[in-house]
OpenMM code with the backbone's topology and positions (N, CA, C; nanometers):
from openmm import Vec3, app, unit

residues = "MET ALA THR ILE THR HIS VAL PHE SER ILE GLY TYR VAL ALA LYS MET LEU ASN GLU ASP SER ASP LEU LEU ARG ALA ILE ASN ARG ASN ASP ASP ASN LEU SER TYR GLY ASN ILE ILE ASN VAL VAL THR GLY GLU ASP GLU ALA ILE THR ALA LEU SER ASP ASP GLY ILE ASP GLU LEU SER GLN MET LEU ALA ASP ALA ARG ARG SER ALA ASN LYS TRP HIS ASP PHE LEU GLU THR PHE VAL ASP ASP GLN GLU LEU VAL ALA ARG ILE LYS ALA LYS PRO LEU ARG".split()
positions = [
    Vec3(-1.7610, -0.2694, 5.3118),
    Vec3(-1.6699, -0.3753, 5.2525),
    Vec3(-1.7430, -0.5174, 5.2810),
    Vec3(-1.7581, -0.5966, 5.1954),
    Vec3(-1.7861, -0.7413, 5.1981),
    Vec3(-1.6948, -0.8234, 5.2836),
    Vec3(-1.7406, -0.9235, 5.3558),
    Vec3(-1.6535, -1.0207, 5.4148),
    Vec3(-1.5854, -1.0954, 5.3363),
    Vec3(-1.4585, -1.1112, 5.3578),
    Vec3(-1.3606, -1.1785, 5.2803),
    Vec3(-1.3662, -1.3207, 5.3215),
    Vec3(-1.3948, -1.4193, 5.2175),
    Vec3(-1.3979, -1.5646, 5.2477),
    Vec3(-1.2860, -1.6412, 5.1967),
    Vec3(-1.2192, -1.5678, 5.1070),
    Vec3(-1.0982, -1.6617, 5.0404),
    Vec3(-1.0112, -1.5428, 4.9780),
    Vec3(-0.8840, -1.5992, 4.9744),
    Vec3(-0.7624, -1.5136, 4.9197),
    Vec3(-0.7006, -1.6063, 4.8225),
    Vec3(-0.6250, -1.5100, 4.7454),
    Vec3(-0.5257, -1.5889, 4.6417),
    Vec3(-0.3766, -1.5491, 4.6802),
    Vec3(-0.2798, -1.6513, 4.6784),
    Vec3(-0.1584, -1.6200, 4.7022),
    Vec3(-0.0826, -1.5397, 4.5772),
    Vec3(0.0209, -1.4540, 4.6135),
    Vec3(0.0662, -1.3808, 4.5073),
    Vec3(0.1134, -1.4668, 4.3938),
    Vec3(0.1822, -1.5904, 4.4332),
    Vec3(0.2293, -1.6778, 4.3202),
    Vec3(0.1031, -1.7198, 4.2267),
    Vec3(-0.0110, -1.7532, 4.2905),
    Vec3(-0.1218, -1.7760, 4.1984),
    Vec3(-0.1672, -1.6718, 4.1225),
    Vec3(-0.1822, -1.5443, 4.1758),
    Vec3(-0.2192, -1.4410, 4.1208),
    Vec3(-0.1345, -1.3944, 3.9809),
    Vec3(-0.0147, -1.4270, 4.0117),
    Vec3(0.0993, -1.3990, 3.9083),
    Vec3(0.0547, -1.4862, 3.7926),
    Vec3(0.0290, -1.6133, 3.8291),
    Vec3(-0.0111, -1.7089, 3.7092),
    Vec3(-0.1458, -1.6632, 3.6245),
    Vec3(-0.2420, -1.6309, 3.7224),
    Vec3(-0.3706, -1.5862, 3.6807),
    Vec3(-0.3680, -1.4631, 3.5751),
    Vec3(-0.2792, -1.3699, 3.6310),
    Vec3(-0.2470, -1.2461, 3.5488),
    Vec3(-0.1444, -1.2457, 3.4331),
    Vec3(-0.0807, -1.3542, 3.4345),
    Vec3(0.0374, -1.3843, 3.3465),
    Vec3(0.1434, -1.2664, 3.3846),
    Vec3(0.1698, -1.2597, 3.4999),
    Vec3(0.2743, -1.1499, 3.5560),
    Vec3(0.3874, -1.2118, 3.6045),
    Vec3(0.4890, -1.1434, 3.6332),
    Vec3(0.6201, -1.1787, 3.7002),
    Vec3(0.5881, -1.1856, 3.8540),
    Vec3(0.6032, -1.3086, 3.9097),
    Vec3(0.5635, -1.2960, 4.0565),
    Vec3(0.6516, -1.2253, 4.1463),
    Vec3(0.7770, -1.2039, 4.1055),
    Vec3(0.8624, -1.1059, 4.1863),
    Vec3(0.8198, -0.9658, 4.1647),
    Vec3(0.7660, -0.9293, 4.0552),
    Vec3(0.7182, -0.7960, 4.0410),
    Vec3(0.5877, -0.7753, 4.1131),
    Vec3(0.5076, -0.8622, 4.1237),
    Vec3(0.3743, -0.8580, 4.2244),
    Vec3(0.4252, -0.8463, 4.3675),
    Vec3(0.5226, -0.9438, 4.3994),
    Vec3(0.5592, -0.9293, 4.5442),
    Vec3(0.6215, -0.7963, 4.5710),
    Vec3(0.7129, -0.7297, 4.4929),
    Vec3(0.7571, -0.6140, 4.5041),
    Vec3(0.6695, -0.4959, 4.5333),
    Vec3(0.5622, -0.5114, 4.4280),
    Vec3(0.4554, -0.4076, 4.4518),
    Vec3(0.3813, -0.4138, 4.5670),
    Vec3(0.3451, -0.5324, 4.6078),
    Vec3(0.2629, -0.5660, 4.7268),
    Vec3(0.3394, -0.5586, 4.8523),
    Vec3(0.4646, -0.5411, 4.8522),
    Vec3(0.5581, -0.5363, 4.9781),
    Vec3(0.5174, -0.4105, 5.0444),
    Vec3(0.4712, -0.3111, 4.9911),
    Vec3(0.4231, -0.2073, 5.0489),
    Vec3(0.2708, -0.2099, 5.0543),
    Vec3(0.2003, -0.2465, 5.1739),
    Vec3(0.0539, -0.2571, 5.1611),
    Vec3(-0.0174, -0.1204, 5.1422),
    Vec3(0.0496, -0.0176, 5.1269),
    Vec3(-0.0205, 0.1271, 5.1023),
    Vec3(-0.0556, 0.1297, 4.9397),
    Vec3(0.0024, 0.0302, 4.8704),
    Vec3(0.0009, 0.0351, 4.7263),
    Vec3(-0.1450, -0.0046, 4.6685),
    Vec3(-0.2136, -0.0862, 4.7556),
    Vec3(-0.3534, -0.1140, 4.7342),
    Vec3(-0.4438, -0.0733, 4.8374),
    Vec3(-0.5704, -0.0588, 4.8206),
    Vec3(-0.6575, -0.0191, 4.9161),
    Vec3(-0.6568, -0.1088, 5.0375),
    Vec3(-0.6861, -0.0611, 5.1619),
    Vec3(-0.6913, -0.1432, 5.2935),
    Vec3(-0.7629, -0.2437, 5.2827),
    Vec3(-0.7200, -0.3665, 5.3202),
    Vec3(-0.7853, -0.4779, 5.3204),
    Vec3(-0.7731, -0.5717, 5.2016),
    Vec3(-0.7028, -0.5255, 5.0999),
    Vec3(-0.6944, -0.6166, 4.9872),
    Vec3(-0.5643, -0.6914, 4.9732),
    Vec3(-0.4661, -0.6588, 5.0456),
    Vec3(-0.3459, -0.7147, 5.0763),
    Vec3(-0.3537, -0.7947, 5.2063),
    Vec3(-0.3428, -0.9196, 5.2252),
    Vec3(-0.3538, -0.9900, 5.3407),
    Vec3(-0.2273, -1.0726, 5.3677),
    Vec3(-0.1763, -1.0701, 5.4729),
    Vec3(-0.0487, -1.1451, 5.5210),
    Vec3(-0.0994, -1.2688, 5.5849),
    Vec3(-0.0705, -1.3793, 5.5255),
    Vec3(-0.1042, -1.5108, 5.5934),
    Vec3(0.0089, -1.5637, 5.6636),
    Vec3(-0.0034, -1.5914, 5.8030),
    Vec3(0.0905, -1.6435, 5.8764),
    Vec3(0.1027, -1.7910, 5.8781),
    Vec3(0.2208, -1.8416, 5.8261),
    Vec3(0.2246, -1.9860, 5.8029),
    Vec3(0.3321, -2.0607, 5.8993),
    Vec3(0.3750, -1.9899, 5.9943),
    Vec3(0.4585, -2.0415, 6.1075),
    Vec3(0.5221, -1.9259, 6.1653),
    Vec3(0.5990, -1.9701, 6.2587),
    Vec3(0.6849, -1.8630, 6.3443),
    Vec3(0.7614, -1.7852, 6.2659),
    Vec3(0.7464, -1.6582, 6.2551),
    Vec3(0.8426, -1.5630, 6.1661),
    Vec3(0.8185, -1.6024, 6.0161),
    Vec3(0.7110, -1.6628, 5.9802),
    Vec3(0.6960, -1.7034, 5.8250),
    Vec3(0.5438, -1.6505, 5.7833),
    Vec3(0.5321, -1.6005, 5.6772),
    Vec3(0.4067, -1.5382, 5.6087),
    Vec3(0.4219, -1.5478, 5.4612),
    Vec3(0.3055, -1.5411, 5.4153),
    Vec3(0.2913, -1.5224, 5.2729),
    Vec3(0.1913, -1.4124, 5.2502),
    Vec3(0.1927, -1.3531, 5.1389),
    Vec3(0.1076, -1.2371, 5.1002),
    Vec3(0.0105, -1.2847, 5.0087),
    Vec3(-0.1130, -1.2369, 5.0338),
    Vec3(-0.2185, -1.3025, 4.9613),
    Vec3(-0.3191, -1.1685, 4.9219),
    Vec3(-0.4012, -1.1966, 4.8106),
    Vec3(-0.4932, -1.0738, 4.7698),
    Vec3(-0.6354, -1.1192, 4.7753),
    Vec3(-0.7239, -1.0275, 4.7873),
    Vec3(-0.8606, -1.0511, 4.8014),
    Vec3(-0.8915, -1.0329, 4.6510),
    Vec3(-1.0200, -1.0798, 4.6049),
    Vec3(-1.0748, -1.0653, 4.4779),
    Vec3(-1.0679, -0.9218, 4.4252),
    Vec3(-1.0968, -0.8180, 4.5245),
    Vec3(-1.0767, -0.6713, 4.4930),
    Vec3(-0.9421, -0.6308, 4.4888),
    Vec3(-0.8445, -0.7040, 4.5684),
    Vec3(-0.7194, -0.6687, 4.5443),
    Vec3(-0.6527, -0.6945, 4.4027),
    Vec3(-0.6918, -0.8251, 4.3567),
    Vec3(-0.6580, -0.8633, 4.2265),
    Vec3(-0.7019, -0.7725, 4.1276),
    Vec3(-0.8451, -0.7417, 4.1285),
    Vec3(-0.8873, -0.6420, 4.0321),
    Vec3(-0.8123, -0.4983, 4.0177),
    Vec3(-0.8143, -0.4577, 4.1531),
    Vec3(-0.7069, -0.3193, 4.1708),
    Vec3(-0.5741, -0.3336, 4.1098),
    Vec3(-0.5059, -0.4321, 4.1452),
    Vec3(-0.3683, -0.4595, 4.1031),
    Vec3(-0.3754, -0.4734, 3.9479),
    Vec3(-0.4629, -0.5470, 3.8877),
    Vec3(-0.4788, -0.5605, 3.7450),
    Vec3(-0.4940, -0.4458, 3.6693),
    Vec3(-0.5775, -0.3512, 3.7311),
    Vec3(-0.6152, -0.2194, 3.6773),
    Vec3(-0.5002, -0.1313, 3.6939),
    Vec3(-0.4343, -0.1356, 3.7889),
    Vec3(-0.3121, -0.0441, 3.8293),
    Vec3(-0.1970, -0.0989, 3.6949),
    Vec3(-0.1685, -0.2149, 3.6823),
    Vec3(-0.0765, -0.2659, 3.5859),
    Vec3(-0.1216, -0.2362, 3.4506),
    Vec3(-0.2543, -0.2442, 3.4133),
    Vec3(-0.2969, -0.1958, 3.2784),
    Vec3(-0.2796, -0.0668, 3.2491),
    Vec3(-0.3075, 0.0339, 3.3722),
    Vec3(-0.2916, 0.1755, 3.3504),
    Vec3(-0.1580, 0.2071, 3.3275),
    Vec3(-0.0586, 0.1452, 3.3998),
    Vec3(0.0868, 0.1652, 3.3874),
    Vec3(0.1398, 0.1447, 3.2619),
    Vec3(0.0905, 0.0269, 3.1858),
    Vec3(0.1386, -0.0165, 3.0582),
    Vec3(0.0808, 0.0550, 2.9312),
    Vec3(0.0333, 0.1703, 2.9471),
    Vec3(-0.0350, 0.2499, 2.8424),
    Vec3(0.0919, 0.3101, 2.7642),
    Vec3(0.2015, 0.3406, 2.8161),
    Vec3(0.3080, 0.3753, 2.7306),
    Vec3(0.4391, 0.3387, 2.7947),
    Vec3(0.5413, 0.3196, 2.7188),
    Vec3(0.6687, 0.2831, 2.7757),
    Vec3(0.7293, 0.3595, 2.8954),
    Vec3(0.7091, 0.4948, 2.8711),
    Vec3(0.7360, 0.5984, 2.9637),
    Vec3(0.6597, 0.5857, 3.1041),
    Vec3(0.5308, 0.5709, 3.0903),
    Vec3(0.4546, 0.5443, 3.2013),
    Vec3(0.4927, 0.4228, 3.2641),
    Vec3(0.5139, 0.3181, 3.1945),
    Vec3(0.5565, 0.1859, 3.2554),
    Vec3(0.6842, 0.1991, 3.3337),
    Vec3(0.7816, 0.2653, 3.2803),
    Vec3(0.9053, 0.2735, 3.3373),
    Vec3(0.8964, 0.3703, 3.4681),
    Vec3(0.8194, 0.4691, 3.4422),
    Vec3(0.7826, 0.5478, 3.5683),
    Vec3(0.7234, 0.4776, 3.6827),
    Vec3(0.6223, 0.3901, 3.6428),
    Vec3(0.5574, 0.3010, 3.7381),
    Vec3(0.6564, 0.1999, 3.8106),
    Vec3(0.7412, 0.1387, 3.7401),
    Vec3(0.8415, 0.0478, 3.8082),
    Vec3(0.9357, 0.1368, 3.8889),
    Vec3(0.9827, 0.2340, 3.8532),
    Vec3(1.0766, 0.3164, 3.9558),
    Vec3(0.9979, 0.3752, 4.0698),
    Vec3(0.8716, 0.4037, 4.0681),
    Vec3(0.7955, 0.4319, 4.1809),
    Vec3(0.7489, 0.3080, 4.2744),
    Vec3(0.7195, 0.2068, 4.2137),
    Vec3(0.6652, 0.0777, 4.3017),
    Vec3(0.7434, -0.0071, 4.3382),
    Vec3(0.8562, -0.0235, 4.2753),
    Vec3(0.9475, -0.1358, 4.2866),
    Vec3(1.0834, -0.0790, 4.3321),
    Vec3(1.1308, -0.1356, 4.4459),
    Vec3(1.2553, -0.0796, 4.4972),
    Vec3(1.3759, -0.1578, 4.4771),
    Vec3(1.3650, -0.2709, 4.4107),
    Vec3(1.4623, -0.3735, 4.3694),
    Vec3(1.5077, -0.3154, 4.2220),
    Vec3(1.6269, -0.2571, 4.2219),
    Vec3(1.6718, -0.2080, 4.0762),
    Vec3(1.7026, -0.3257, 3.9887),
    Vec3(1.7535, -0.4310, 4.0431),
    Vec3(1.7734, -0.5468, 3.9504),
    Vec3(1.6585, -0.6026, 3.8780),
    Vec3(1.5392, -0.6129, 3.9710),
    Vec3(1.4133, -0.6562, 3.9301),
    Vec3(1.3604, -0.5411, 3.8267),
    Vec3(1.3764, -0.4261, 3.8387),
    Vec3(1.3353, -0.3084, 3.7534),
    Vec3(1.4097, -0.3138, 3.6254),
    Vec3(1.5302, -0.3323, 3.6205),
    Vec3(1.6158, -0.3722, 3.4907),
    Vec3(1.5495, -0.4793, 3.4325),
    Vec3(1.5389, -0.5945, 3.4950),
    Vec3(1.4855, -0.7188, 3.4211),
    Vec3(1.3564, -0.6981, 3.3606),
    Vec3(1.2526, -0.6305, 3.4279),
    Vec3(1.1214, -0.6143, 3.3805),
    Vec3(1.1327, -0.5119, 3.2625),
    Vec3(1.2159, -0.4004, 3.2737),
    Vec3(1.2195, -0.3007, 3.1636),
    Vec3(1.2716, -0.3671, 3.0384),
    Vec3(1.3676, -0.4696, 3.0475),
    Vec3(1.4198, -0.5273, 2.9324),
    Vec3(1.3313, -0.6154, 2.8621),
    Vec3(1.2094, -0.6471, 2.9143),
    Vec3(1.1003, -0.7203, 2.8533),
    Vec3(1.0248, -0.6380, 2.7576),
    Vec3(0.9668, -0.6767, 2.6358),
    Vec3(0.8887, -0.6048, 2.5703),
    Vec3(0.7568, -0.5546, 2.6392),
    Vec3(0.7200, -0.4345, 2.6121),
    Vec3(0.5734, -0.3914, 2.6840),
    Vec3(0.4658, -0.4562, 2.6217),
    Vec3(0.3878, -0.5097, 2.6928),
    Vec3(0.2689, -0.5946, 2.6460),
    Vec3(0.1388, -0.5176, 2.6605),
] * unit.nanometer
topology = app.Topology()
chain = topology.addChain("A")
for resn in residues:
    res = topology.addResidue(resn, chain)
    for name in ("N", "CA", "C"):
        topology.addAtom(name, app.Element.getBySymbol(name[0]), res)
């Protein structure tokens, strides 16, 4: 694995990928959803942190989302599996599949 020299905040990744930032936060809440080292917690203060992704993490997440969107059924199954917030799941399901 190459040395990581920079990371991207989840909010910025959401803008880059034109994705819902809450969806990306929910997926990345479990760091087992991406390969080890691709999700990085950046401590910003006592009891405060933000989640960031490496370049490889962004690629892996982007591919994961593209694969999940191959059909409406696959997308809904993905959301039920990777997102534990049912309100968020309902909000995302209500949007047209792209």
